[in-house]
N, C-alpha and C positions, 0 to 999 in steps of 0.2 A: 504493500500500500504506500502511495506517495502522499505528501502533505502540502497543501497550499496555506501558508501562514498569511494572515491579514495583519500587517504590523504598523501600529501607530508610531509616527515619528514626531520630533519637536515642531512646534509652529513658529519657532523663532530661536529661542535659547537652546543651543545644542545639548545642554545638560539635562533638558527635560525629556529624557528617554529612559525606559526601564532597563534594569539588569537583564530581564528576560528577553526584551527586544534585541539587545546587543548580542546575547547568546544565540538567539535564533538566526540573526543576520550573519553571524560568523559560521554557522553550520549548514545552511542551505546550499543547494547546488547553483542557484542563480537568483538574483534579485530583480524583480520587475519594477520599473520606475517610470514616473511621469516624465521626468527629465533626468537623464543619467548624470549630467553635470551638477545639478543641484544635489542629488543623492550622494555623489562622490565626496562632497564636502563633509557630509555626515560620516560616511564610511571611513574617510581618512582620519577624522577626529578620533575614531574608536579603533583604528588599526584593523579594519575589516577589509580583507582581500578576497572578495567573491565576485565572480562575473556578474555584470548587469545587462539588462535588456530593456529597451524603451517600450512602454505601453501607455499610450495616451489616446485622446479622442480621435486624432487623425489616423493613428496606426491600428486602432482597435480591430477593424475587419481583417486586415492582412496578418496581424499577429495572433489572433485568437486561436486559429487552427493549429498553429505552431506550438503555442503554449499548452493547448489541450494534449497534443501528442507528447510533449515533454513530460507532462504529468502521467500519462498512460504508460510511459516508458519507465516509471518508477522514480523519477527525480523529485526532489523537494524544492519548492519555490517559495519566495516571500514576495508579497505585493506591498509596495509602499507608495505614498503620494508625495508630492513636493513638501507638504507640511500637514501635520495632523493625522486624523484617522482615515484610512482609505475607504472608498465606497460611500462616503458621506458627501453629497454634492461633488461627485468625483467619477471619472470614467471607469474606475475599477468595478463599479457595480454591474456594468454590462458583462465584464469578464466573469465575475462571480456567478451571475445568473446562468451564463453559458456552461460553466464548469458543473454546476448543479444539474443542468439539463443533460449534458453529454457524458458525465462520469457517474458511475454508481457509487453509493455511499461507502461500499467496501473496497472501492478502487482508489478514491481520493478523499482524504480527510481535510476538512476546512477548519482551520484553527485560528481564532482571533487572538491577537496580542494587544490588549487595550493600552491606551495612553492618552496623549494630549488631543484636545479638541477645542477649536477656537470658541465656538458658541458656548460650550460648557465652562470654559475658562471665564468668560465674561459673566455668565449667570452666577458663578460661584462668588464673584466679588461685587455683584450689583445691588443686592438688597431687595430685589423684586420678589414677588410671590412666585415660587417655582414649584408649587404643589401641582400645577398644571401649566404646561407651556407648549407652543407649537413652533417647530423649526421649519422655516420656509426656504432654506437654502439661499440661492441667488435669485433675486426677483426677476421676473421676465422683463425684457427691454421694452416690448410694445404690447403684444396681445395679452389682454387680461390684467394689465398693470393697474389701471385705475380701479377696476373691480376689486383687486386684491387690497388696495389701500383702504377702500371702504370696509372690507372685511376686517382689516387690522383695527380700524377705528371703532368697530362695534364688538370686538372680541372680548369675551369674559375670561380669556386666558392670556398670559404673557406671550407675545409674539416676538420671535427673534429671527434675524436673517443676516446674510453677508452682503456687503456692497463694495464696489471698487471706488478708488479716488476720483475716477472720471465721472461717476454718477451720484456721488454722495450729496452734492448740493441739490441736484434735481430731485433726489429721493426725499431729502429733508423739506424741500419746498412742497412736495406732494403731501407729506405727513402734516406739515403745518396747516395745509389747506383743509384736510379731512378732520384734523383734531381741533382746528379753530382755536378757541381760547381755553381749551380743556387743560386742567392742571396735571393731567396724566404725565408721568415721568417717561422720558425717552433716554435710554442709557446707551452710550456709545463707547466702544472699545477700539482703539487704534494701535496698530503695531504691537499687539499683545505679546508679552514675554521678551520683547526686543528692547534695545537701548532706549528708544524714544517712546516707550509704552505710555499710553494715555487712556484713562477711563474718566469720562465726564458724564454728567446727567443734568437734565432740566426739562422744560417743556419743549415741544417740537419747535416752536417759534424761537425759543432761547438758543437751542442747538443750531438752528439755521443761522441766526444772527452771529453766533460765535464763529462759525466756520467762514462766513462771509467776511468777517472782520479780521480773520486770521488765515489768509490763503496759504501761508507756509505750513499750516497743519493739514491741508487737504492733500495728503500723500500717505502712502502705505495701505495696508489692508484694514477694512472696517468691519466691525460686527455691531449691529444695531438691535436693541431690544426695546419693545414698547410695553409699558405697564398695562395690565388688564383693566377693563372698565370697572 
């Protein structure tokens, strides 16, 4: 039986990796990466010398059959993303679905190695009600976007999603519109676990005003959480 390990990697600080993850990455036959150059930085930091293979949204179709065959040949693989937990808003989920479809349970074991996750990192430090929350991943660019903002505005659960620096102002503008003068808290995490980590909160209008007045802060990766109604 071969094993496909789903290995969480740091979202910024290279020290945020588990002993178990390092052990697994050192012992598999090959590591599947979104970007081999990004993963090499982590591997070099922990003296890991294992072959890598790229697996991302553009290569998914051409690589999938090859990866399935490697597993059927009895090899052990580790799947990692550029940052955080694979298969969460990540092309790895398509591969995982295919492996479960094409390989019998007694042929390939799928083993998760838990670790860092950007949205969980923000929620843990935010002080919002996390008894119930909805993770939206990356918001759609066009279709269904406005409908989703209305859903966020009326939600009785904490809503959390990822956003890029190119769209954060547009997103906060939409949030300020649907939340109007609501006192509900909007929590924003930027560059989590990295040198310029920032976690701030306020109303949607206050957050929009802050980033409009501080354009130098409109950079890096963003996680946004909206307090429940």
